[in-house]
C-alpha positions, 0 to 999 in steps of 0.5 A: 197568811193563808189568804195571802198564799191563796192569792199568790197561787193565782197571781198570774191569772189576770182575772184573779188579779182583777178580783183581788184588786176589787176586794182590796178596794172594798176592804179599804173602803169598808175599813175607812167607813168604820171609825175606831176609838181614839185615845186622846189622853193617857197617864199612869204617872209611872214615868215621873219621880216619886214626890214630884208634882203632877203638873211639874212633871207633865204640863198636859195637867193644869192647876184650877187657877193659874195664880194659886197653884198647889200641885198633886204629888206622885206617890210610890206607896200605892198604885194600881199599875206600875210603880206610881199613882197620883195623891190628892191630899187636902183642899190646897190640892186642885188638879185639872185635866183640860179636855177639848173642849168638845161639843160633838162626839162620844167620849169616855173619861176613865180612871182608877180611884182609891180611898186609903185607910183613914181617908176622910173621903174624896171628890172629882168633877167634870166641867162644861167650861173651864179655863185656868186664867178665867173664873167663868166656870161651869160644872157638869157633875160633882161626885163626892165620897164620904169617909165610909166610901158612900158616894153622892152625886150632884147633877142638875143642881140637886145632890143625891146618894148614888147606889155605890159604896167605894171599898176602903183601901181598894182600887175601884173603876170610875167612868164617865161617858159623855154623849154630846150629840144626845146631850147625855152623861152616864157615870159608872162605878166598877162597870155598873151605871150609877147615874145618867143625866142630861149633860148640858144642864148647869150643875149650879142651879139646874138651868140650861148650860153649855153642851160641852166637855172641857175639863176633869178636876180632882180637888182634895175635898170630900162629902163633908166639904173638909179635907179629903185624901185619895189616890188616882191612877190610869187616867185616860180620855177616849173618843168612842165611835158612834153607833153605826147608822145606815138609814133609809128614808123609811127607817128615819121615820121610825120612833120609840115611845114612850121614851123614857120607858118604864114597863114597855115601849113601842116602835112607831112608824113600822109599815108592812114587813118585818124589822130585826130589833136589837136592844143593847146596853152602853157597853154594846152587850146585847140584851135582846134580839127579836122581830118587830112589825106593824102588828107586833111592835111592843117591847117589854122592858119591865125587867130591865134596870134603869138606865140608857140603852141602844135600840138597833132596827135593821131591815134589808140593807138599812139600819138605824140606832136610837137611844132609849131611856128606861126609868 
């Protein structure tokens, strides 16, 4: 309102009208150049009747196979927000959320999950390739929960325990971020990264697979491959904007090595002059910001947790963002 009044004061001045027009055009240009995140899908199950089927209530959901439907149920006994959640109970329930399929971009798949008291565990997966009318499936990652909440993840054909135990009887956050342009998947539980992995690897055997995001699947099983019982709520799929990159030819020659890094990495390709280096995590939180140049280009990462980070290098009016993996 103050800015509007400021220009209103000078509205009879032709010069200020001209400046205002140029400023407006510049702001519009800048705004259009920065892509905001886009919510592609969102469901909290609150508009559905308790006891009804999820697919029956919203055809955006689907069954694993068209010929053998067994719907998950709208449940009003437990919820994270609002009145309802989705209950997945037993191996007859096989609920799928089709996504895309997408082959480029950055996507975040988020939901709340709860293993109720007495549950034998739970499970979900994401797929490269899925179609209800075809058996040509290709898994990207499987996430299992045991009865005590212990989490196990299968990626690249190998199953291993994750550094996460779900609190029984409490809601927790699950997030899978998919960086298709970088062939990277990142799984987080309650905001903490528990796995990063090459996204396109075929989960069945670790061979090269399809670089694509096609579906999220909630199946009523568990770590023991018996019937699991769990609830989900507040499911969303969001397209995230890419890191801003405005790079000159000289900036494009910059490289990080070794990458993956363990104790340090070096910025290669620096010539005369300084660059501002910003190291941030996947949430965008700045971890370190310092100056690098040809004589001082080594960055210590020995105290960082294993995971994926972004390194932004800036000089004058040029900026470039690179992915760094710390092991």
